[in-house]
C-alpha positions, 0 to 999 in steps of 0.5 A: 942475821937481822938488825933491829933497833941497833942490835943484831939477832940470829933469829930465824924467819918465822920465829913468833915465840918470844912469849915463851923464850926471847932471842938475845942480841948477838952481842949479849950472847957473845958476852955470855959465851965469853963469861962461860969461857972465863968460868971454864978457865977458872978466871971467874970471881964472885964479886965480878958479877955485882956490877951486872946485878946493879946495871940490870936492876937500874935498867929494869926499874927504868923499864917499869917506871920505878926507883931502882932503890925499890927493886929486889932481884930474884930468879923467877917471878913466882919466887918473888910473888911467893915472897909477897904472899908469905908476907900477907895475912892468910885471910887476904882476899885475892882477886885475879882473872880467869886463866891467869898464869899460875906463877901469879896465883899459886903462891897465894893459893899455896898460903891458903888465901881465898883467890877469886877468878873472874873474867877479864872484863869483870875484874874492875867491877869485882874489886870491892870485897877483895884485899888485893888484885894480882894480875898480869899486865899482859895475859900469857894465854891470849895477850889481853892487856889490863886497863892499868889506869882504871885499875889504879883508879880503884885504889885497891892494893895491886900486884902486877906481873910485867913478864909479858909486857916489859920490853915492848910496852911503855910502863909507869908502875910506881903506883902499884904496891908490888911489881914483878917480872922475869927477864927471859921472854921480852927482856931477852935475858937468860932464864934466871933473872927476875925482879920485884919492885916494892912501893916504899910504904909496903917495904916494911911489911914485905918480909925477907923470908929468904934472907941471905948474904946477898941482902946484907947492907954490905954484901961482902961483910954479910957472909958470916955470923950474926947479927942480922944486918940487912940492907935498908932499901928493897935490896933487903929482899934480894935473893942470891943472883944467878950470875950468868942470867944477871950478866945477860940482863946487864947487856940487854936491859939498858939497851931496851930501856934506852929505846923509844918504847912507844915506837917498839910497841907500835912496831910489835902491835902493827905486826900482830894486827897485820897477822890478825887482819890476814886471818880475818880477825879484828885488831887487839892492840897487843904484841901477843895474840891467840888464834884458832888454827886447824890442825892442818894449818898449824902443821903447814905453818910449822913446816914453813918455819913458823915457831909458835906455842900452844896455850889454852887450846889455841895457837899463841903468836908473839911479835917482838922488835926483831920481827918483820912483815916477812914473818907475818907473810910467812905465817899467812902464806902457810895457813891459807 
């Protein structure tokens, strides 16, 4: 058991795979186990989960720097990006970076929109001639961080995916047209919780293609019959919640939102940079790094207990708030 930033974690030594699956605080896992027990005993009631949805919505809004009234819920980032893509003209010219996570790009490509990929360092110089920039704040494959200030200064419409950023990086994204994020990585939630922030002036054109009972102005009077009576806020885009995922999110997100995220970022980046230094590489100012390990090094690291991921032909390592220098030393000792 480790203690980090006021919470306890059952995370094992060498776990450097948060960019794939985050480890929940013990209290959040316990609350989820209790909820499963209530379900098992027939004690669960659908309205009981509404407060968890709203708690998580408010906390996620705080984590990415938007108003909670501008946030809709969903189950996955791609589902919410798809909602945006289905709302835009098919002639929308989308710009992204090469090897972007496909949950960001496939929804636009599936609508038949022209999607242009450029190298990350060429993104800003290619915004002219495009109608939308769709990009992750932190790249899944290698942890590269987009220059948000420069992107904002271009004045181009932007969709940002915060899945690999929110939870370890301080964010203020109320300027972006759309912001999405899934919770099961750095936000330490069960899989099945995701959010979409829509800037108020974009809400009207973001159509509720999956309109459902949970998006009604009054949820529990919106479950039968017409007329259409959707919420006036971004809740009109809500998808029916995955109850256990939202319950878990209601435990982890308020805690994360209450932390000094600058201190969290410094902690995570310092560990990642220490790992890079030990491997003879330059710092990258990200909690996610991608390195070339020989097959022998990778095998020794795995046998020593280092948990990582193979992405884009390289070893991806991720350092979150529950990691320590002991994890870095375990990695370096096993790969020497």
